Backbone as ProteinMPNN parsed JSONL, in Angstrom:
{"seq_chain_A": "MEGSDAQFFRLEDLPPLSTGRVNLNDIKTAFDFSAGKLAKVLFD", "coords_chain_A": {"N_chain_A": [[-15.083, -35.029, -15.971], [-18.181, -34.873, -17.085], [-20.144, -35.356, -19.969], [-22.441, -33.46, -20.234], [-21.47, -31.406, -18.615], [-19.395, -29.86, -19.77], [-18.228, -26.952, -21.14], [-17.774, -23.84, -22.905], [-15.316, -21.395, -23.68], [-14.645, -17.408, -23.887], [-11.373, -16.593, -25.881], [-9.819, -14.531, -24.039], [-10.566, -15.801, -21.675], [-9.879, -18.369, -20.741], [-9.26, -21.307, -19.27], [-6.502, -22.806, -17.03], [-4.296, -24.247, -19.204], [-3.671, -27.622, -20.173], [-0.8, -28.144, -20.963], [0.682, -30.183, -22.167], [-0.97, -31.499, -23.963], [-2.322, -29.654, -25.312], [-1.944, -26.441, -26.893], [-1.294, -22.379, -26.428], [-1.008, -21.454, -28.91], [-2.266, -23.122, -30.425], [-4.837, -22.669, -29.975], [-5.489, -20.24, -30.549], [-5.053, -20.344, -33.221], [-7.313, -21.851, -33.892], [-9.387, -20.286, -32.867], [-8.911, -18.118, -34.635], [-9.485, -19.185, -37.09], [-12.232, -19.545, -36.631], [-13.42, -17.368, -36.75], [-12.852, -16.374, -39.287], [-10.795, -15.301, -40.015], [-8.712, -16.845, -40.858], [-8.174, -18.589, -43.295], [-6.929, -20.473, -44.902], [-6.03, -24.252, -45.162], [-4.522, -25.934, -42.366], [-1.62, -28.116, -41.82], [-0.61, -30.343, -39.164]], "CA_chain_A": [[-16.346, -34.379, -16.436], [-19.618, -35.523, -18.136], [-20.213, -34.396, -21.412], [-23.171, -32.281, -20.045], [-20.648, -30.115, -17.961], [-18.786, -29.096, -21.405], [-18.552, -25.159, -21.493], [-17.004, -22.907, -23.862], [-14.943, -20.134, -23.066], [-13.476, -16.671, -24.545], [-10.255, -16.525, -25.656], [-9.336, -14.223, -22.861], [-11.055, -16.697, -20.203], [-9.422, -19.87, -20.661], [-8.876, -21.823, -17.729], [-5.127, -23.391, -16.939], [-4.225, -24.945, -20.412], [-2.656, -28.853, -20.072], [0.49, -28.001, -21.901], [0.958, -31.547, -22.12], [-2.137, -32.092, -24.559], [-2.651, -28.416, -25.664], [-0.611, -25.15, -26.639], [-2.08, -21.555, -26.521], [-1.044, -21.039, -30.208], [-3.366, -24.001, -31.538], [-5.962, -22.502, -29.62], [-5.619, -19.224, -31.137], [-5.74, -20.683, -34.518], [-8.93, -22.364, -33.88], [-10.409, -18.488, -32.654], [-8.852, -17.416, -35.923], [-10.215, -19.743, -38.361], [-13.362, -19.629, -36.441], [-13.784, -16.047, -37.122], [-13.007, -15.918, -40.685], [-9.148, -14.595, -40.175], [-7.773, -17.977, -41.173], [-8.58, -19.403, -44.964], [-5.925, -21.851, -45.315], [-5.672, -25.295, -44.408], [-3.23, -26.402, -41.91], [-1.115, -29.608, -41.441], [0.558, -30.661, -38.383]], "C_chain_A": [[-17.332, -35.08, -17.386], [-19.751, -34.469, -19.008], [-21.276, -33.062, -21.418], [-22.401, -31.258, -19.167], [-19.532, -29.649, -18.958], [-19.237, -27.482, -20.987], [-17.465, -24.922, -22.401], [-16.618, -21.601, -23.464], [-14.544, -19.119, -24.144], [-12.317, -17.014, -24.541], [-9.426, -15.993, -24.561], [-10.035, -14.599, -21.383], [-10.718, -18.042, -20.404], [-8.803, -20.086, -19.476], [-7.041, -22.169, -18.027], [-5.101, -24.306, -17.955], [-3.257, -26.187, -19.631], [-2.033, -28.966, -21.368], [0.669, -29.518, -22.492], [0.236, -31.886, -23.627], [-2.526, -31.118, -25.689], [-1.807, -27.246, -25.873], [-1.7, -23.912, -26.717], [-2.09, -21.291, -28.392], [-1.882, -21.966, -31.359], [-4.403, -23.462, -31.235], [-6.404, -20.943, -30.204], [-6.123, -19.296, -32.667], [-6.826, -21.021, -34.897], [-9.545, -21.24, -33.931], [-10.139, -18.33, -34.002], [-9.533, -17.841, -36.823], [-11.774, -19.678, -38.172], [-14.099, -18.106, -37.073], [-13.713, -15.871, -38.168], [-11.303, -15.312, -40.767], [-8.571, -15.534, -40.537], [-8.585, -18.534, -42.042], [-7.972, -20.476, -45.586], [-5.976, -22.847, -44.657], [-4.362, -25.563, -43.701], [-3.125, -27.722, -41.283], [-0.303, -29.539, -40.289], [1.772, -31.922, -38.891]], "O_chain_A": [[-17.025, -35.776, -18.354], [-19.582, -33.251, -18.934], [-21.202, -32.055, -22.123], [-22.928, -30.147, -19.1], [-18.74, -28.849, -18.46], [-20.332, -27.046, -20.631], [-16.483, -25.634, -22.607], [-17.4, -20.782, -22.983], [-14.14, -19.56, -25.22], [-11.864, -17.646, -23.587], [-8.495, -16.649, -24.093], [-10.046, -13.946, -20.34], [-11.593, -18.858, -20.116], [-8.056, -19.361, -18.82], [-6.451, -21.824, -19.05], [-5.837, -25.28, -17.792], [-2.39, -25.954, -18.789], [-2.381, -29.524, -22.408], [0.806, -29.526, -23.715], [0.908, -32.533, -24.43], [-2.955, -31.507, -26.775], [-0.933, -27.028, -25.034], [-2.862, -24.197, -27.01], [-3.112, -20.982, -29.004], [-2.098, -21.758, -32.553], [-5.262, -23.579, -32.109], [-7.583, -20.594, -30.254], [-7.055, -18.71, -33.22], [-7.37, -20.693, -35.951], [-10.263, -21.001, -34.902], [-11.136, -18.389, -34.721], [-10.243, -17.07, -37.469], [-12.551, -19.727, -39.125], [-15.139, -17.985, -37.72], [-14.557, -15.048, -38.521], [-10.86, -14.923, -41.847], [-7.399, -15.183, -40.672], [-9.674, -18.978, -41.679], [-8.354, -21.19, -46.513], [-5.984, -22.669, -43.439], [-3.275, -25.456, -44.269], [-3.928, -28.33, -40.576], [0.663, -28.775, -40.286], [2.754, -32.154, -38.185]]}, "name": "protein", "num_of_chains": 1, "seq": "MEGSDAQFFRLEDLPPLSTGRVNLNDIKTAFDFSAGKLAKVLFD"}
């Protein structure tokens, strides 16, 4: 995939995930942070 082919998805419309690299909980956390629902810093 080329950089110009990048797309953004709503949480409800995510394509199948590569679970070896990312998990749904991490994505939900990112969406919550973006929406202002999470104000604390998280460390892995």
